[in-house]
N, C-alpha and C positions, 0 to 999 in steps of 0.2 A: 263542853265536859267529855262527852260522849266522844269527839276528834281525838282527844287527847287521848282518852282509854284506849283509841285504837294505835295510837302512834307509839305507845308505852306496850302493848300486847304485842303490836309487829319488831319492836325493837327488843323487847325480852324474849320472844321467839328466835328471831335473829341469834341474837347471844348466846341461847342454848342451844343451838345448831351448832355455832361455833365452837362452845366449849366440848359437846359432846364428839364434835367431829376431832378436836384436838388430843382430847382422851384418849379418842379410839385410836387415833396414829401414834401416840405415846405408849399405849399398851401393844400395839402390834410392833414397834421398833423394841420394845421391853423384852419382848417372847422372841423375837428374832436373836437378839441380843444373848438372852438365855442359850437359843439353840446353837448360837456361833459358841458359846461358853464349854456348853456340855459337848460340842462335836471337837474343840481342843483339847479341852480334861481326856476325851475317852482316846484320841491321837496322843496324848501325853502319856498315858497310861500303856499304850501299844509300844510306843517307844519304848519307854521304862523297862519293859517285858523283855526286850531286846537286850539287857545287859543280865539278864537271868538266864535266859536262853544261852548265851555267850558263857557265862561264869558255869552251867552246867555243861557245857561240851567241853571246859578247864577240867572239871572234876572227871571226866568220863577217862582222861590220859591218853585219850586219843587225838593226835596232832591233825589228822588231814580231818576228824569232825569240826574241830576249832579251824582249819584254815577254810573249810567249806562256806564259813559263815561272811568269808572275804569274796568281795567281787574279784574275778580276774586279773582287773587292773590297780586293784587295792596299793594304797600305799600304809604302810607297817612304821612310825618311829616307836620302838618300846621299849620297855622300861628298863631291863636288864643287858643290853644290847646298845653298842655305838651304832651300829649300822642301821640303815636306812631299808627297809626290806619292801619290793616294789614288783613283786609277782609270786606267783601262787608258790613256787618250789622253794624262793627266799622267806618267806611267811609258816611253810610248813617247817621249814629249817628251825626258824626261831623254838616255833611252840615245841619240835621236837625235844631240845633244851629247855625250854621253860618249865615244861611239863614235869621234868624228873623232880622238882623242888615241890610238886603236888598244891600247885597253886589253889587257894579257897579266896575267893575275892566278896568282899561288901562294900555295898555304896554309902558313904559320910553325907554328901549333897550333890545333888544334880540339879541343873537346870537346862530343860528341853524347849529346843525352839524349834516349832513347826514351820517348815521351810514353805512347802506346797505338799501336795496331795501324794507326791514319791521321792519325797528327800526331807531329812530332820538332822538336826545337832544334840547330841548329849553330850554337855559336858561338866566337870564336876571333880570331886574327889573321891577315892575310894582307897581302900585298907586291903592288902594282899597278906595272908598268913601263911607262909612259904617255909617248908621242910628241907632242911640241910639234907640231903641223900644221904653224904657220911657219919654224920653226928644222928641224926632222927631228931633235932632240936628244931621247933618251929618258934616264929619271931614274924611279927608283923611289919609291912612296910605300907608307908601311906604313901601315896601316888596321888597325880594329878592327873584327868584325862580327858581327851575329846572325841567322840565318835560322829564320823559324820555317815549317815545312812541313806541309801538310795532303794527305792523300790523298783526291782526290773524283773521283769516278768511275772509280777504280782507277789514278789519275795522281796523282803527287806535283807540288804545285803550291807557288810560295812565297806565302804571305800574310802576312808581315812581314818586311820585309828593312831594317836599319838597319847604317850602314857609318859611321864617323867616321875621321878621321887619328889616328893614334896618338899622344898627346900625349908629349912631352918629360918624361923621370923630373924629380922633383923636388917 
């Protein structure tokens, strides 16, 4: 009988060690997952704030301030122009005209993907409130957008920006 008790005790002890080890690994993995989620959410908030920075630059009315948010080799496919802008001068030219409409943007929906520590994509829908310089009438324009960002020399810059008027469903 004593022999059976020792065997059971040894077996029970082994099972206990295995269960505790499994729990420890599981808790460690869960905590690591939580840290990854927190980092991802922090990164997403940082990228989301880049739109606010861009929108504030628009509201300044200064085309150079807006253009300064774009990399020198950025590509802009703008909402209100058929021309693809591929250099600083062409992007500044676009904003010099666009800012005459006193644009004020607001995001409707955003999907952010952190690609790595130095690149991210923010794509979604936004609404612009544009004022006709001749009449003073403001109207909303809904558009879809994609911003591709790269961190260069410690600063997030727009390397590709596409914006187009949201088509009607159908």
